[in-house]
C-alpha positions in Angstrom: 114.2 52.8 83.4 116.5 53.2 86.3 117.5 50.1 88.3 119.5 50.1 91.3 120.9 46.5 92.6 122.4 45.9 95.9 124.8 43.1 96.8 127.4 42.3 99.3 124.8 41.8 102.4 124.8 39.4 105.3 125.8 38.3 108.2 129.0 39.3 110.5 130.5 39.6 113.8 130.6 42.8 115.9 134.1 44.5 114.7 134.0 42.6 111.1 133.8 44.1 107.9 131.4 44.0 104.9 131.7 46.1 101.5 128.2 46.5 99.6 128.1 47.5 96.4 125.1 48.6 94.1 124.8 48.4 90.3 123.0 51.2 88.6 121.4 51.1 85.2 118.7 53.0 83.0 120.3 56.6 83.5 123.5 58.6 83.1 125.4 57.5 86.1 128.0 60.2 86.2 125.7 62.9 86.5 123.9 62.0 89.2 125.1 62.2 93.2 124.4 58.7 94.8 123.4 57.9 98.4 123.3 54.9 100.7 120.6 55.0 103.6 119.2 51.9 106.0 116.6 51.3 108.0 116.4 49.2 110.9 112.9 47.6 112.2 110.4 50.3 113.7 112.9 53.1 112.9 113.1 55.5 110.2 115.3 55.6 107.2 118.8 56.8 108.2 121.3 58.6 106.0 124.3 56.8 105.9 126.4 58.2 103.3 126.5 60.0 99.7 129.1 61.0 96.9 128.8 63.6 94.4 128.8 62.8 90.6 132.2 63.2 90.0 133.3 61.3 93.3 135.0 64.4 94.3 132.8 65.1 97.6 131.2 62.7 100.3 129.2 63.2 103.4 128.3 60.9 106.0 125.7 60.2 108.8 127.3 60.7 112.2 126.9 57.2 113.3 129.3 56.0 110.6 131.9 58.5 110.3 135.3 57.1 110.3 133.9 53.7 109.9 132.2 53.8 106.8 133.5 54.9 103.1 131.5 55.5 100.4 133.1 55.4 96.6 132.0 55.1 93.0 133.1 53.9 89.7 131.8 55.8 87.1 133.2 53.4 84.2 131.6 50.4 86.0 128.2 52.7 87.0 128.7 51.4 90.9 128.6 52.6 94.0 130.1 51.2 97.0 130.1 51.2 100.9 133.2 49.9 102.7 131.4 49.3 106.1 134.6 48.7 109.1 134.3 48.3 112.9 130.6 47.3 112.5 128.6 46.8 115.7 125.0 45.6 116.7 123.5 49.3 115.8 124.4 48.8 112.0 122.0 46.1 111.6 119.4 47.2 109.0 118.5 46.8 105.6 120.7 48.9 103.4 119.2 50.8 100.3 121.2 52.6 97.4 119.6 55.6 95.7 119.9 58.1 93.1 119.6 61.8 94.1 116.5 63.0 91.5 118.0 66.3 90.9 121.2 65.8 89.7 124.0 68.2 90.5 123.1 70.4 93.6 125.4 72.7 95.6 125.4 70.4 98.3 124.9 66.9 98.9 121.3 66.0 99.8 120.9 63.7 102.8 116.9 63.9 103.2 115.6 60.6 101.8 112.8 62.8 100.0 115.7 64.3 97.8 116.3 60.7 96.4 113.9 59.9 93.6 114.9 56.1 92.9 115.5 53.1 95.3 116.9 49.7 95.2 115.2 46.9 96.5 117.7 46.5 99.8 120.1 44.4 101.1 120.0 43.1 104.8 122.9 43.4 107.1 123.2 42.2 110.6 125.8 42.1 112.9 126.1 39.6 115.7 127.3 40.4 118.8 
């Protein structure tokens, strides 16, 4: 079965950096777009970033553009999220997800397009 396991979360000072990683298993990783979403208390799940199956295309939410970088390793079946210049608004539970449809013309940004999700990892940015 599909398994997605996030790691790398924690507490960081404002302005600092964290790197999240998601280990995938149970499907042919290199065929699917992978995404990162986040959800803060009382807020809806928000698109953060996504990367195409081959890694050649990426997309980012407006609030993280220029600060976060998504990457993937199709040998290790992992997708990472490098987060720089963190601020208090980045505090949330971060989720890794796999696109349910495989190859698409455009990278999906809606949570409903993603079929399987990890358990999430907490990121807390301390001011």
